[in-house]
C-alpha positions in Angstrom: -120.3 41.6 106.5 -116.5 41.8 106.6 -115.6 45.0 105.1 -112.1 44.1 105.5 -112.6 42.2 102.1 -114.9 44.7 100.5 -114.5 48.1 101.9 -111.1 48.9 100.4 -112.0 47.7 96.9 -115.0 49.9 96.7 -113.2 53.1 98.0 -112.8 56.4 96.1 -109.2 55.9 96.3 -109.1 52.3 94.9 -111.5 53.4 92.1 -109.2 56.3 91.0 -105.8 54.8 91.6 -106.0 51.0 92.0 -103.3 49.5 94.3 -100.7 47.7 92.2 -101.3 44.6 94.3 -104.9 44.4 94.1 -104.5 45.3 90.2 -102.0 42.3 89.9 -104.5 39.9 91.9 -107.4 41.0 89.7 -105.4 40.7 86.4 -104.3 37.3 87.3 -107.9 36.4 88.5 -109.3 37.6 85.5 -106.7 35.7 83.5 -107.6 32.6 85.2 -111.2 32.8 84.6 -110.7 33.6 81.0 -108.1 30.5 80.4 -110.5 28.5 82.6 -113.5 29.5 80.4 -111.8 29.0 77.3 -110.7 25.4 78.4 -114.2 24.6 79.3 -115.5 25.9 75.9 -113.0 23.8 74.0 -113.6 20.7 76.0 -117.6 21.1 75.6 -117.1 21.7 71.9 -114.7 18.8 71.4 -116.1 16.3 73.8 -119.8 17.0 73.8 -120.5 18.7 70.3 -118.1 16.6 69.0 -118.0 18.6 65.6 -117.8 22.2 66.2 -114.3 22.8 67.0 -112.1 24.4 64.5 -109.8 21.4 64.5 -112.5 19.1 64.3 -112.4 16.2 62.0 -115.4 17.4 60.0 -113.3 20.8 59.5 -110.2 18.7 58.5 -112.0 16.7 56.0 -113.6 20.0 54.5 -110.5 21.9 54.2 -108.8 18.7 52.6 -111.7 18.3 50.0 -114.2 21.1 50.1 -115.8 21.7 46.8 -113.9 24.4 44.7 -115.5 27.6 43.6 -116.2 26.2 40.3 -117.1 28.5 37.3 -120.1 30.7 37.3 -120.8 30.2 33.6 -121.8 26.8 34.4 -124.8 28.2 36.2 -125.3 30.5 33.4 -125.7 27.3 31.3 -127.9 25.7 33.7 -130.2 28.8 33.3 -130.2 28.9 29.6 -131.0 24.7 29.6 -133.9 25.1 32.3 -135.5 28.4 31.7 -134.3 29.4 28.4 -131.6 31.8 26.9 -133.7 34.8 27.5 -133.5 34.5 31.3 -129.7 34.4 31.5 -129.5 38.1 31.6 -132.2 38.5 34.3 -130.0 37.1 37.0 -126.7 38.3 38.6 -124.4 35.5 39.7 -121.7 36.2 42.3 -119.3 34.0 44.1 -118.6 35.3 47.8 -116.0 34.5 50.1 -116.5 31.7 52.6 -116.6 32.9 56.3 -117.2 29.4 57.5 -116.3 25.8 56.7 -119.6 25.1 55.0 -121.7 26.3 52.0 -123.9 29.2 52.1 -126.0 31.2 49.5 -127.7 34.6 49.4 -130.7 35.8 47.2 -131.6 39.4 47.0 -132.9 42.0 44.5 -130.7 45.0 43.9 -131.6 47.6 41.4 -134.7 45.2 40.1 -132.1 42.4 39.5 -132.0 39.1 41.1 -128.7 38.3 42.7 -127.7 34.8 43.4 -124.5 34.5 45.5 -122.9 31.4 46.9 -119.6 30.3 48.4 -119.3 27.8 45.7 -120.9 27.4 42.1 -123.2 24.6 43.7 -124.5 26.9 46.2 -125.2 29.5 43.5 -127.2 26.7 41.8 -129.0 25.9 45.0 -129.8 29.5 45.3 -131.4 29.5 41.8 -133.4 26.1 42.8 -134.7 28.1 45.9 -135.6 31.1 44.3 -137.6 29.0 41.6 -139.3 27.0 44.1 -140.1 29.5 46.6 -140.5 32.6 44.7 -141.5 31.6 41.4 -143.6 28.5 42.2 -141.8 26.5 39.9 -140.6 22.9 39.8 -137.9 20.8 38.5 -137.6 16.8 38.7 -136.9 13.5 37.0 -140.6 13.1 35.8 -141.2 16.7 34.4 -140.3 20.2 34.7 -142.9 23.0 35.4 -141.5 26.5 34.9 -143.5 29.4 35.1 -141.4 32.5 35.7 -143.4 35.6 36.6 -142.6 39.0 34.8 -141.0 41.0 36.5 -139.1 38.6 38.6 -140.5 38.3 41.9 -138.5 40.7 44.6 -136.3 39.5 47.3 -136.1 41.7 50.1 -134.8 41.6 52.7 -131.9 39.3 51.7 -132.3 35.7 52.1 -129.0 33.7 53.5 -129.1 30.1 53.8 -126.0 28.2 55.6 -125.9 24.5 55.2 -125.9 22.7 58.3 -123.6 19.6 56.7 -120.6 20.0 54.8 -121.1 17.3 52.2 -124.0 16.5 50.2 -123.3 13.1 48.5 -125.3 11.2 45.8 -125.5 7.8 44.3 -125.1 4.0 45.2 -122.6 1.9 43.5 -125.5 0.1 42.0 -127.3 3.3 40.7 -125.0 3.3 37.6 -126.2 -0.1 36.3 -129.9 -0.1 37.7 -130.7 3.2 36.0 -127.7 5.1 34.5 -126.1 2.2 32.5 -127.7 3.5 29.1 -127.4 7.0 29.6 -125.8 9.3 27.0 -124.1 12.5 27.4 -127.6 14.6 27.1 -129.1 12.6 30.2 -126.1 12.7 32.2 -125.9 16.6 31.6 -129.5 16.9 32.7 -128.9 14.8 35.9 -125.7 17.0 36.8 -127.6 20.0 36.7 -130.3 18.3 38.9 -127.3 17.4 41.2 -126.5 21.0 41.3 -129.9 22.3 41.8 -130.2 20.2 44.8 -127.0 21.2 46.3 -125.1 17.9 45.7 -121.5 18.5 46.0 -119.8 15.0 46.3 -121.3 12.6 43.6 -120.0 9.3 42.7 -118.3 9.2 39.1 -117.9 5.3 38.4 -118.3 5.4 34.6 -115.6 4.4 32.4 -113.5 2.6 34.9 -112.9 -0.8 32.8 -111.1 1.6 30.3 -108.6 2.0 32.9 -108.4 -1.7 34.1 -107.8 -2.8 30.8 -104.9 -0.5 30.3 -103.7 -1.8 33.8 -103.9 -5.5 33.2 -102.9 -5.4 29.6 -99.6 -3.9 30.9 -99.5 -6.8 33.3 -99.8 -9.5 30.6 -103.5 -10.2 30.8 -105.3 -10.4 27.3 -108.6 -8.5 26.4 -110.2 -12.2 25.9 -109.2 -13.1 29.4 -110.6 -9.8 30.8 -113.8 -10.6 28.9 -114.4 -13.6 31.4 -113.8 -10.8 34.2 -115.7 -7.7 33.4 -119.6 -8.1 33.6 -121.8 -7.2 30.9 -123.1 -3.4 30.5 -126.2 -3.9 32.8 -124.1 -5.9 35.5 -120.9 -4.0 36.0 -121.7 -2.8 39.2 -121.8 -6.5 40.8 -118.7 -7.4 38.8 -116.7 -4.2 40.2 -117.6 -5.5 43.8 -116.4 -8.9 43.2 -119.8 -10.5 43.5 -120.1 -11.9 39.8 -117.7 -12.1 36.5 -118.3 -12.4 33.4 -122.2 -12.5 33.1 -123.7 -10.6 30.4 -120.3 -10.1 28.8 -118.1 -9.6 27.1 -117.7 -5.8 26.9 -117.1 -4.7 23.3 -114.2 -2.2 22.9 -116.7 0.4 21.4 -118.5 0.4 24.6 -115.6 0.4 26.9 -114.0 3.4 24.7 -117.5 5.0 24.6 -117.9 4.9 28.3 -114.3 6.5 28.9 -115.2 9.3 26.4 -118.5 9.9 28.6 -116.6 9.7 32.1 -114.3 12.9 30.6 -117.7 14.7 29.9 -119.2 13.7 33.1 -116.1 14.8 35.1 -115.6 18.0 33.2 -119.0 19.3 34.0 -119.1 18.1 37.9 -115.6 20.1 38.2 -117.0 23.0 36.3 -119.8 23.2 39.0 -116.9 22.8 41.6 -118.2 19.4 42.8 -115.7 16.8 44.1 -116.4 13.6 42.1 -115.7 10.3 44.2 -113.6 8.0 41.6 -113.1 4.2 42.2 -110.0 2.6 43.6 -108.8 -1.2 44.0 -110.6 -3.5 46.3 -108.7 -6.7 45.9 -110.7 -8.6 43.3 -108.9 -9.7 40.3 -109.1 -11.6 37.1 -108.6 -15.3 37.1 -105.7 -14.9 34.5 -103.5 -13.0 37.2 -102.6 -16.5 38.3 -101.2 -17.5 35.0 -99.1 -14.1 34.9 -98.2 -14.3 38.6 -98.2 -18.0 39.6 -96.6 -17.3 43.3 -99.6 -14.6 43.9 -101.5 -15.1 47.1 -104.9 -15.6 45.3 -108.0 -17.4 46.8 -111.4 -17.7 45.7 -114.3 -15.5 47.1 -117.5 -16.6 48.5 -120.7 -17.6 46.3 -123.2 -15.2 45.7 -126.8 -15.4 45.4 -126.5 -19.0 44.2 -124.6 -18.1 40.9 -122.7 -21.0 39.5 -118.8 -21.1 39.7 -118.6 -19.8 36.2 -120.0 -16.6 37.1 -119.2 -16.2 40.8 -116.5 -16.9 43.7 -114.4 -14.3 42.0 -110.8 -14.6 42.7 -109.3 -12.1 45.5 -105.8 -11.2 46.1 -104.4 -11.4 49.5 -104.1 -7.9 50.9 -100.7 -8.7 52.4 -99.2 -9.9 49.1 -97.1 -6.9 47.6 -98.7 -7.1 44.2 -102.0 -5.7 46.1 -100.2 -2.2 46.5 -98.8 -2.4 43.0 -102.1 -3.1 41.2 -103.8 -0.5 43.5 -101.3 2.2 43.0 -101.0 1.5 39.2 -104.9 2.2 38.8 -104.9 5.0 40.8 -102.0 6.5 38.7 -103.3 5.4 35.2 -107.0 6.8 36.4 -105.4 10.3 37.5 -103.5 10.4 34.0 -106.7 9.8 32.0 -109.5 11.4 34.3 -107.7 13.6 36.8 -108.4 13.4 40.4 -110.2 15.0 43.3 -108.7 12.7 45.8 -111.8 11.1 47.0 -112.2 7.3 46.2 -114.6 4.7 46.7 -114.0 0.9 47.0 -115.7 -1.4 49.0 -114.3 -4.7 50.4 -116.4 -7.8 51.0 -120.0 -6.2 49.8 -122.2 -9.2 50.2 -119.1 -11.3 50.4 -117.4 -13.2 53.0 -113.9 -12.5 54.6 -111.8 -15.4 55.1 -111.5 -14.8 58.8 -112.9 -12.7 61.6 -109.7 -11.6 63.1 -109.6 -8.2 63.8 -105.8 -7.9 63.2 -106.5 -9.4 59.6 -109.1 -6.8 58.8 -106.9 -4.1 60.0 -104.3 -5.1 57.8 -106.7 -5.4 55.1 -108.1 -1.6 55.7 -104.6 -0.3 55.8 -103.7 -2.3 52.5 -106.6 -0.9 50.7 -106.2 2.8 51.9 -102.3 2.6 51.0 -102.9 1.5 47.6 -104.5 4.7 47.1 -102.2 6.8 49.1 -99.1 5.5 47.5 -100.3 7.1 44.4 -102.1 10.1 45.8 -100.9 11.1 49.2 -104.2 13.3 49.5 -106.3 10.1 49.2 -109.5 10.1 51.3 -111.4 6.7 51.2 -115.0 6.8 51.0 -116.7 3.6 51.8 -120.1 2.3 51.6 -121.3 0.9 55.2 -123.5 -1.7 53.4 -121.5 -4.5 54.7 -122.0 -3.6 58.3 -125.9 -3.9 57.8 -126.0 -6.8 55.4 -123.6 -9.1 57.3 -124.3 -7.7 60.8 -123.9 -11.2 62.4 -120.2 -11.0 61.1 -119.4 -7.2 61.7 -119.6 -7.0 65.3 -117.7 -4.3 67.1 -114.0 -6.0 67.1 -114.5 -6.7 63.4 -115.7 -3.3 62.5 -113.0 -1.4 64.8 -110.4 -3.6 62.9 -111.3 -2.8 59.5 -111.6 1.1 60.2 -108.6 1.3 62.4 -106.3 0.6 59.6 -107.1 4.0 58.2 -106.2 7.3 59.6 -109.3 9.2 60.9 -109.0 12.1 58.6 -108.4 9.7 55.5 -111.9 8.1 55.7 -115.5 8.7 55.4 -118.3 6.2 55.8 -121.6 6.4 54.1 -124.1 5.2 56.3 -126.0 3.6 53.6 -129.4 2.8 55.2 -129.8 5.4 57.7 -133.7 5.9 56.5 -134.3 2.7 57.8 -131.4 0.9 59.6 -129.1 3.6 60.8 -125.6 1.6 61.7 -123.6 4.6 63.5 -124.9 3.8 66.8 -124.5 0.2 66.8 -120.9 0.6 65.1 -120.0 2.7 68.0 -120.0 5.9 65.8 -117.6 4.2 63.6 -115.0 4.6 66.3 -114.3 8.3 65.5 -114.6 8.0 61.7 -116.6 10.9 60.0 -119.9 9.5 58.4 -122.8 10.7 56.1 -126.3 10.2 57.0 -127.9 8.3 54.0 -131.4 7.8 52.3 -131.1 4.5 50.5 -135.1 4.4 49.7 -135.0 2.1 46.4 -133.7 -1.5 45.7 -133.3 -2.5 42.2 -135.0 0.4 40.6 -138.3 -0.6 41.8 -141.2 1.9 41.1 -143.5 1.3 43.8 -144.6 4.3 45.9 -142.9 4.6 49.2 -141.2 6.7 51.7 -140.7 7.6 55.3 -140.6 11.4 55.1 -142.0 11.9 58.8 -139.2 9.8 60.2 -136.4 11.3 58.2 -137.6 14.8 58.8 -136.7 14.2 62.6 -133.8 11.3 62.2 -131.4 13.7 60.2 -131.2 16.5 62.9 -131.3 13.9 65.6 -128.1 12.4 64.1 -126.7 15.8 63.4 -126.9 17.2 66.9 -126.0 13.7 68.3 -122.9 14.7 70.6 -121.0 11.4 69.9 -121.5 11.6 66.3 -119.0 12.7 63.5 -121.8 13.3 60.8 -120.6 15.6 58.2 -123.3 15.3 55.5 -126.3 13.8 54.2 -126.5 11.6 50.9 -128.9 9.9 48.7 -127.7 6.5 48.1 -130.7 4.5 46.1 -129.9 1.6 44.1 -132.4 3.0 41.4 -133.8 6.4 40.7 -136.5 8.2 38.5 -139.4 7.2 41.0 -140.9 9.1 43.9 -139.5 12.3 43.2 -141.1 14.0 46.4 -138.9 11.6 48.6 -135.9 12.6 47.0 -136.5 16.6 46.7 -137.5 16.6 50.5 -134.2 14.7 51.5 -131.8 17.1 49.8 -133.9 20.1 50.9 -132.9 19.1 54.6 -129.3 20.2 53.4 -130.3 23.9 53.6 -132.4 23.8 56.6 -131.4 23.7 60.4 -134.5 22.1 61.8 -137.3 19.8 60.9 -140.1 21.3 58.8 -143.9 21.3 59.2 -144.5 18.3 56.9 -148.3 19.0 55.8 -147.4 22.5 55.1 -144.2 21.6 53.1 -146.2 18.9 51.0 -148.8 21.5 50.1 -146.2 23.8 49.1 -144.3 21.2 47.1 -147.9 20.4 45.3 -148.6 23.8 44.4 -145.2 24.0 42.8 -145.4 20.8 41.0 -148.8 21.5 39.7 -148.9 25.3 39.5 -151.9 25.4 41.8 -153.4 23.9 44.9 -157.1 22.9 45.2 -158.6 21.4 48.3 -159.0 18.2 46.7 -155.6 17.7 45.1 -154.2 19.1 48.4 -156.3 16.6 50.3 -155.2 13.7 48.3 -151.4 14.4 48.9 -152.0 14.7 52.6 -153.7 11.0 52.2 -150.2 10.1 50.3 -148.3 11.5 53.1 -150.1 9.6 55.7 -149.8 6.2 53.9 -147.4 5.3 51.2 -144.8 8.3 52.4 -145.3 7.3 56.0 -143.6 3.7 56.3 -143.2 3.3 60.1 -143.0 -0.6 60.5 -139.2 -1.0 59.8 -139.8 -2.8 56.2 -136.6 -2.6 54.6 -137.7 -1.4 51.2 -140.4 -0.3 48.8 -143.5 -3.1 48.9 -143.1 -5.5 46.0 -146.4 -6.0 44.1 -147.5 -9.4 43.3 -147.9 -8.2 39.7 -144.2 -8.3 39.1 -143.1 -11.1 41.2 -143.3 -14.9 40.2 -146.7 -16.2 40.9 -146.8 -18.5 44.1 -149.7 -19.7 46.3 -147.8 -18.9 49.4 -145.3 -16.0 49.6 -142.5 -15.9 52.1 -141.6 -12.0 52.0 -142.1 -10.7 55.2 -139.2 -8.4 55.6 -137.1 -7.5 52.5 -139.1 -6.5 49.4 -142.4 -7.4 51.3 -145.8 -7.7 49.6 -147.8 -7.1 52.5 -148.9 -3.3 52.8 -148.0 -1.0 55.7 -150.9 1.3 55.1 -154.8 0.9 54.5 -155.1 0.6 50.7 -158.7 2.0 50.9 -157.1 5.2 52.0 -154.8 5.1 48.8 -158.4 4.5 46.8 -159.7 7.7 48.3 -156.5 9.6 47.3 -156.8 8.2 43.5 -160.4 9.1 43.3 -159.6 12.8 44.1 -156.6 12.5 41.5 -159.3 11.4 39.0 -161.7 14.2 39.7 -158.9 16.7 39.3 -157.8 15.0 35.7 -160.7 17.4 34.4 -159.4 20.7 36.0 -156.5 22.9 35.2 -154.2 20.2 35.8 -155.1 18.2 32.9 -152.4 19.3 30.7 -149.5 19.5 33.2 -147.0 16.9 32.6 -146.2 16.4 36.3 -149.9 15.9 37.4 -150.2 13.6 34.3 -147.1 11.8 35.6 -148.8 11.4 39.2 -151.9 10.2 38.2 -150.5 7.4 36.2 -148.2 6.6 39.2 -151.2 6.4 41.6 -153.4 4.4 39.3 -150.5 2.0 38.8 -150.1 1.7 42.7 -153.9 1.2 43.4 -154.0 -1.7 40.8 -150.7 -3.1 42.2 -152.5 -3.2 45.8 -155.6 -4.7 44.3 -153.6 -7.7 42.8 -152.6 -8.6 46.3 -156.3 -8.6 47.5 -157.2 -10.5 44.3 -154.3 -12.9 45.0 -155.8 -13.6 48.3 -159.0 -14.4 46.9 -157.6 -16.7 44.5 -155.5 -18.6 47.2 -158.8 -18.7 49.5 -160.8 -20.4 46.7 -158.0 -22.7 45.9 -157.8 -23.8 49.6 -161.5 -24.4 49.5 -161.3 -26.4 46.2 -163.4 -23.7 44.6 -162.9 -23.8 41.0 -165.3 -21.0 40.1 -163.9 -18.7 42.6 -160.5 -19.2 41.5 -161.8 -18.3 37.9 -163.8 -15.3 38.9 -160.7 -13.8 41.1 -158.2 -14.8 38.5 -160.1 -13.0 35.7 -159.9 -9.8 37.8 -156.3 -10.3 38.3 -155.7 -10.5 34.5 -158.2 -7.6 33.9 -156.2 -5.6 36.4 -152.8 -6.3 34.8 -154.5 -5.5 31.3 -155.9 -2.4 32.6 -152.4 -1.3 34.2 -150.4 -1.8 30.9 -152.7 0.4 29.3 -152.6 3.1 31.8 -148.6 2.8 32.0 -148.6 3.0 28.2 -149.9 6.7 28.5 -146.7 8.1 29.9 -143.5 7.8 28.3 -141.7 7.4 31.7 -143.2 4.1 32.3 -142.4 2.4 28.9 -140.2 -0.7 28.5 -139.3 0.6 24.9 -137.3 3.6 26.5 -135.2 1.4 28.2 -134.6 -1.1 25.5 -133.9 1.7 22.9 -131.3 3.2 24.9 -129.5 0.1 25.5 -129.2 -0.7 21.8 -128.2 3.0 21.1 -124.8 1.8 22.5 -124.3 -1.0 19.9 -122.2 -0.5 16.8 -123.1 -3.8 15.2 -126.1 -6.1 15.0 -124.4 -8.6 17.4 -123.8 -5.8 19.9 -127.4 -4.8 19.6 -128.7 -8.2 20.3 -126.3 -8.4 23.5 -127.4 -4.9 24.7 -131.0 -5.8 24.7 -130.1 -9.2 26.2 -128.7 -7.4 29.1 -131.2 -4.8 29.4 -134.0 -7.6 29.5 -132.2 -9.8 31.8 -131.6 -7.4 34.4 -135.1 -6.6 34.8 -136.2 -10.1 34.9 -134.3 -13.2 35.4 -131.4 -11.4 36.6 -128.8 -13.9 36.1 -128.5 -17.2 33.8 -131.2 -19.1 35.8 -133.2 -16.5 37.5 -130.5 -16.2 40.4 -132.1 -12.9 41.5 -135.5 -13.2 39.7 -137.6 -10.0 39.7 -135.3 -8.4 42.1 -135.1 -5.3 39.5 -138.7 -5.8 38.2 -140.2 -2.6 36.9 -144.0 -2.0 36.3 -143.5 -0.5 32.9 -146.0 -0.9 29.9 -144.7 -3.7 27.7 -143.0 -5.5 30.4 -146.4 -5.9 32.0 -148.2 -7.1 28.8 -145.2 -9.3 27.7 -143.7 -10.9 30.8 -145.9 -10.4 34.1 -149.3 -11.0 32.3 -148.4 -14.3 30.6 -147.1 -15.6 33.9 -150.3 -15.0 35.7 -152.4 -16.2 32.8 -150.2 -19.8 33.2 -150.7 -19.6 37.1 -154.5 -19.1 36.9 
């Protein structure tokens, strides 16, 4: 060993009094190592982890639009509405300072008082929900609540701390407001916003009442209400008129409806903001009334593409060229007027070419379009951030290749745009889209199309895929989201998805399901636990890539041969016999302690409905088989069984208020102020869930297995067919 290198450094003299030269060398070396180490850490965090650095895109977005602290009294109101006034004083609510750029909640018992703390009011509400679920064995859902709070309140010690692994928890599809929420009053909206807060939603869509703003903008530009009546869709079809798919169908909108929706929007926004949520408001996408050409004859306006075989009277909506100066004027005027009326939280949603075809695939045109849409927001709101549904990249994947995707997205600064990877639960687009070329995105569970009520889910896949995307070193995933077209079905799928927003790794699903059932019903017997494990392995374990919930032949137009192999398929992805086994266990449990439990009653009806729906497919196969053999008696035997199945289904559905057609129709008519409006509202409500268009252009897309609809529409069709 060469002591010329080691000896002096280890000598007593060196240790006691280091030489200046050696000290300087050591200091320089240490500094170099420290700087090099810091460089490596930064490099790894920015290029490998992608989202951990303090100056990351996710952090920039969070600091730009993060939820406000909100008002704790909002959670006190939530407790009163959900648990009762007597429970308000039993909880101590506290807001705490945020030490990280994400939401955190804490639960602990201090001097016999349950303390709920959070960095935001939504986080405090989430703490309440966690406590109710995992300490009080209680359950809150769309179908029913089961609240059973022990006395005294269960003690939490040591303190529970939950930190969300994602920054944003988004909610709603632009279609949800039409397929499910269109007829809601404030009472129902209040319930839903409470549900959002409990689930941790901090970024909800808020699309109600925008026609009130558009009316003001276009009136000022010289367009009459009569002309707007041919542009706005009817109440049940507003989502697709807003996206430029259709115009006028189901209309015209009455002034009382337009005004009433504006009042409702103010109530919605006030409550969302009281929770500290970031409501996402609409913006201009380029689709305009035909009458704009009359007012501006030199404007660059073209006809859009046809949508779903609608006639020209109701589709091929006029679109304003993004390069026309009028585009910026309309977009900025809308944002300014909307801000004046509703305020702003600086996040806006608008979708260009949603199920429509752009006039060219030139990336430079698309870049200009993206820039124009964003600038129309930013010119009125310099802090604007564009939240865009990524549905177009999936729905028109052949058009949206990498050059086109990059073209559209490159027109917007990275820190001014968020993409909703809308269909992540089945077809995540972020990888195919090259991680959206550096744009932030939210991993979403779409789950439902058209408000269909069939039992369906991909819980095992979601349990893994969310975390795989979160830890993908190339991704800029900043949140999770629920983006169903319709809600109030399959509550287990939605609660599970949103709970992942407070977990850092996949859960033990069979164990989680058992816990869920115990909360939902108040107890867990071996029979009902086994029934739900069977549901988890069948209806809630879709693995074959089907795009949506299975459609039942009970609710679609009778045919001899169905060509529905992919989208809304009729063929089952599980063994229907296993579901029958689960159903038997539910029936056996109907005479137990669960008999009077509203949540169990709902599930018993739902499982029974699904079993009968599946039976319809098997019976249809028998009918077709007999038809192919020219066996008339065989057709009659199988046909009579189909009619009996539908009759029984309607009777079973009639036992639970959540499966009644009358609720939908009465809610629609409640918005009417005249008999004429009442007729129009009911027409809108009925048309959407049956013909969906003047001539059945999207027939049965939004079908619902509801009592009253089965007996008055589906059953007569099958009788004619048989």
